[in-house]
C-alpha positions in Angstrom: 19.0 23.3 13.0 18.2 26.3 15.1 21.0 27.7 17.3 20.5 27.1 21.0 22.1 28.7 24.0 24.0 27.3 27.0 22.2 24.6 28.9 19.7 23.9 26.1 22.6 22.9 23.8 23.8 20.4 26.3 20.3 18.9 26.7 19.8 18.8 23.0 23.2 17.2 22.4 22.6 14.6 25.1 19.3 13.7 23.6 20.8 13.4 20.2 23.5 11.2 21.4 21.1 8.9 23.3 18.9 8.8 20.1 21.9 7.8 18.0 22.9 5.0 20.5 19.3 3.8 20.5 19.0 3.8 16.7 22.3 2.0 16.1 21.5 -0.5 18.8 18.2 -1.3 17.0 19.7 -1.4 13.5 19.2 -4.6 11.6 22.5 -6.6 11.5 24.0 -7.4 8.0 23.4 -11.1 8.2 19.7 -10.6 9.0 19.4 -8.0 6.3 21.0 -10.2 3.7 18.7 -13.1 4.6 15.6 -10.8 4.4 16.7 -9.4 1.0 17.1 -13.0 -0.3 13.6 -13.9 1.0 12.2 -10.8 -0.7 13.8 -11.6 -4.1 12.5 -15.2 -3.8 9.0 -14.1 -3.0 8.3 -11.4 -5.6 4.6 -11.9 -6.5 3.7 -12.9 -10.1 0.5 -13.2 -12.0 -0.2 -15.1 -15.3 -3.6 -14.1 -16.4 -5.5 -10.8 -17.0 -8.0 -11.5 -14.1 -5.3 -12.6 -11.7 -3.1 -9.5 -12.5 -6.1 -7.2 -12.1 -7.0 -8.7 -8.7 -3.4 -8.5 -7.5 -3.1 -4.9 -8.7 -6.2 -4.0 -6.7 -4.7 -5.8 -3.7 -1.5 -3.8 -4.1 -3.4 -0.6 -4.0 -5.1 -1.7 -0.8 -1.9 -2.8 0.8 -0.3 0.6 0.0 -3.2 2.6 1.4 -3.2 0.6 4.6 0.6 0.6 5.2 1.7 4.2 4.8 1.0 7.6 6.4 1.1 9.3 3.0 -1.6 9.7 0.4 -1.4 7.9 -2.9 0.0 10.4 -5.5 -0.5 8.4 -8.7 -2.1 5.2 -9.8 -1.7 4.0 -13.4 -1.9 0.5 -15.0 1.7 -0.1 -14.0 2.6 2.3 -11.2 1.3 3.1 -7.7 3.2 5.9 -6.0 2.7 7.7 -2.7 3.8 11.2 -1.9 7.4 11.1 -0.7 8.0 11.4 3.0 9.4 14.7 4.1 13.1 14.9 4.7 14.0 13.6 8.1 10.8 11.6 8.5 11.2 8.0 9.6 8.0 6.7 7.9 8.0 5.0 4.5 6.4 6.0 1.2 6.1 3.5 -1.6 6.4 3.0 -5.3 4.9 -0.2 -6.7 5.6 -1.2 -10.3 3.9 -3.9 -12.3 6.6 -5.2 -14.7 5.7 -7.3 -17.7 7.5 -10.6 -18.0 5.9 -11.3 -21.5 3.1 -13.7 -22.5 0.6 -11.9 -20.2 2.7 -12.5 -17.1 3.7 -9.8 -14.7 5.5 -9.3 -11.4 5.0 -6.7 -8.7 8.0 -4.8 -7.4 7.9 -2.6 -4.3 10.3 0.2 -3.6 10.3 1.8 -0.2 11.0 5.5 0.0 12.8 6.6 3.2 14.1 10.1 3.6 15.5 9.9 7.1 19.2 10.3 7.6 19.0 7.6 10.3 17.0 5.2 8.1 13.5 3.9 8.6 13.0 1.1 11.1 9.3 0.8 11.9 9.0 -1.1 9.7 12.4 -1.7 8.1 12.0 -1.3 4.3 12.9 -4.9 3.7 10.3 -6.0 6.2 7.7 -3.9 4.5 8.6 -5.4 1.2 8.3 -8.9 2.6 4.9 -8.0 4.0 3.8 -6.7 0.6 5.0 -9.8 -1.2 3.2 -12.1 1.3 0.0 -10.0 1.1 -0.1 -10.1 -2.7 0.8 -13.8 -2.9 -2.5 -14.6 -1.2 -4.1 -13.4 -4.5 -1.7 -15.3 -6.8 -2.5 -18.6 -8.5 0.9 -18.5 -10.2 3.3 -18.9 -7.2 
């Protein structure tokens, strides 16, 4: 952080304090977070055929491209990864992994990447994960 002089320091500190109060006032409470995490785990999308898995993988790429400010860095048969957000940025980047469950079945796991000291809240990572699961589940015949 750049050094500031006199009155500017007071204004900067005042704005920082107000920002902290606002952020902590808007933080998701633990009970809500726990419930959302349970919903996420229960709704992880799965596929059971080659065609279904391919369709869901394409849908996962579409979801990522529509729900992040960052370009997709890498796409393979089992990984979609955006560039990481810069340090201090409140926006989310994503890593999507297609994990084999055996017998031609797979599940799709989302990892939100947040590099802000104050966390990311628009959306919260767990809300983004739930949205991803709901979006992909529309393409699933397995659920």
